[in-house]
C-alpha positions in Angstrom: -0.3 0.3 -0.1 2.8 2.3 0.8 4.7 1.7 -2.4 1.3 2.5 -4.4 0.7 6.1 -2.6 4.4 6.8 -3.2 4.3 5.8 -7.4 0.7 8.0 -7.0 2.8 10.8 -5.0 6.1 10.7 -7.8 3.5 10.6 -10.9 1.7 13.5 -9.5 5.2 15.3 -8.5 6.0 14.8 -11.8 2.7 16.2 -13.6 3.0 19.0 -11.6 6.5 19.8 -12.5 5.9 19.7 -16.3 3.2 22.1 -15.5 5.3 24.5 -14.1 8.0 24.1 -16.7 5.3 24.7 -19.8 3.8 27.8 -17.6 6.8 29.4 -17.6 8.3 28.7 -20.7 5.2 30.1 -22.1 5.7 33.5 -19.8 9.7 33.4 -21.5 7.7 33.2 -24.9 5.6 35.9 -24.7 7.7 37.9 -23.2 10.0 37.8 -25.8 7.4 38.7 -28.6 6.1 41.5 -26.1 10.4 42.6 -27.0 10.0 42.2 -30.6 6.4 44.0 -30.5 8.4 47.0 -28.9 11.2 46.6 -31.2 9.2 46.3 -34.2 6.9 49.8 -32.8 10.0 52.0 -31.9 11.9 51.1 -35.3 8.2 52.4 -37.6 8.1 55.5 -35.5 11.8 56.6 -36.2 13.0 55.0 -39.3 15.8 53.5 -38.1 16.0 49.2 -37.8 16.4 48.5 -33.7 15.3 44.4 -34.0 18.4 43.6 -33.3 18.8 45.5 -29.9 18.3 44.3 -26.5 15.2 46.1 -24.6 16.2 46.6 -21.0 13.7 48.9 -20.1 10.0 48.9 -21.2 7.9 51.6 -19.1 4.3 53.1 -20.4 2.1 54.4 -17.7 -1.0 55.4 -20.4 -3.6 55.4 -17.8 -3.8 58.9 -17.1 -7.0 61.0 -18.5 -7.6 60.8 -21.8 -4.3 58.3 -22.1 -2.6 60.5 -20.7 1.1 59.9 -19.5 4.7 58.5 -21.0 6.7 56.0 -22.7 10.1 55.0 -22.0 12.3 52.4 -23.5 15.7 51.7 -23.6 17.0 49.4 -26.3 21.5 48.4 -26.0 22.2 47.9 -29.8 24.8 45.5 -30.5 26.4 47.3 -33.5 26.6 51.0 -34.6 24.3 50.0 -38.2 21.9 52.3 -37.2 24.1 55.0 -36.7 24.2 55.5 -40.7 21.0 55.9 -41.3 21.1 58.5 -38.4 24.2 60.6 -39.9 22.3 60.9 -43.5 18.6 61.5 -42.4 18.1 64.6 -41.9 15.0 63.8 -39.1 18.3 62.9 -37.2 20.4 66.1 -35.4 24.1 65.6 -33.6 24.0 66.7 -30.2 23.8 68.8 -28.5 20.7 68.6 -27.6 18.5 72.4 -28.2 18.1 74.3 -24.8 14.4 72.8 -24.6 15.5 69.1 -25.2 17.6 69.3 -22.4 15.2 70.8 -20.5 13.0 68.3 -21.2 16.0 65.2 -20.6 17.8 67.3 -17.7 15.7 70.1 -16.8 17.3 73.2 -15.3 17.8 75.2 -12.7 19.0 79.0 -12.3 18.7 81.2 -9.2 15.4 82.1 -10.9 13.4 79.5 -11.9 14.0 75.3 -11.6 12.3 72.2 -13.4 12.9 69.3 -12.7 13.6 66.2 -15.9 10.1 65.1 -17.5 11.7 61.8 -18.1 11.1 59.5 -15.0 9.8 56.7 -13.3 6.0 58.1 -12.1 6.9 59.5 -8.1 11.0 59.4 -8.8 13.2 61.7 -9.4 16.0 59.8 -10.6 17.0 60.6 -14.2 17.1 57.6 -16.5 19.1 59.5 -19.3 23.0 59.3 -18.5 24.9 62.7 -19.8 25.1 62.0 -23.0 28.4 63.9 -24.7 27.8 62.1 -28.4 25.2 60.9 -30.2 21.9 61.9 -32.1 18.3 62.7 -31.5 15.4 62.8 -32.8 12.2 65.2 -31.6 9.1 65.0 -33.3 6.4 67.5 -31.9 2.7 65.9 -32.2 1.3 68.5 -30.4 -2.2 70.0 -32.3 -0.5 73.4 -32.4 2.5 72.5 -33.6 3.4 74.4 -36.7 6.4 72.7 -37.0 7.0 69.0 -36.0 10.5 69.2 -36.4 11.0 72.1 -34.4 11.3 72.3 -30.2 11.0 76.8 -29.3 7.0 76.5 -28.9 7.6 73.2 -27.0 7.4 74.5 -23.0 5.1 77.8 -24.2 1.9 75.6 -25.0 -0.8 73.6 -21.7 0.0 70.3 -22.8 3.2 67.9 -24.2 2.6 66.2 -27.1 5.8 64.4 -28.4 8.1 62.1 -29.3 11.9 62.3 -28.4 14.3 59.3 -28.9 18.3 60.2 -28.5 21.3 57.4 -29.4 24.5 57.5 -27.5 27.2 56.2 -29.8 29.7 56.0 -27.5 27.5 53.4 -25.0 25.4 52.0 -28.4 22.1 52.9 -26.2 18.8 53.9 -27.8 16.3 55.8 -25.0 12.8 56.5 -26.7 10.3 58.7 -24.5 6.4 59.5 -26.2 4.8 62.1 -24.1 1.3 62.6 -23.7 -0.4 65.4 -21.1 
């Protein structure tokens, strides 16, 4: 009788472990598909192939009123293949940032005025993009009041912000994708 119970328990344990293994594999495969979908989306928006990059961070809090929120994606590129496109595509500008883009990324501080970075995790003051010396950036103003979507000069003269900002650090081969809606 005891041997019979042991056999049944072993079989149940094997079945349980197989189910756990199957669920784990499904989770890992779904994450891979999710990251692939993110890479395709970023590639389509910026006209640069990032499918061979590795998604390190994917943060999206677009659950606000009427879809307000921000998306922050950080992708490590294995090579500089995308750099050739950035150098020849007029949508991409070489660093340094314009003063408005610098304010978006790092914030500003003077004796009369202070503003923190607009790019951060919810309720955090952590700067998500380290100082970058060499690289390119892409800016697209999606605000309906924008007369030229490539121009950031009127960015802070409106009641809302709707823009896409992508930064590529050529030294670290790191791509930062920001999709901002207020």
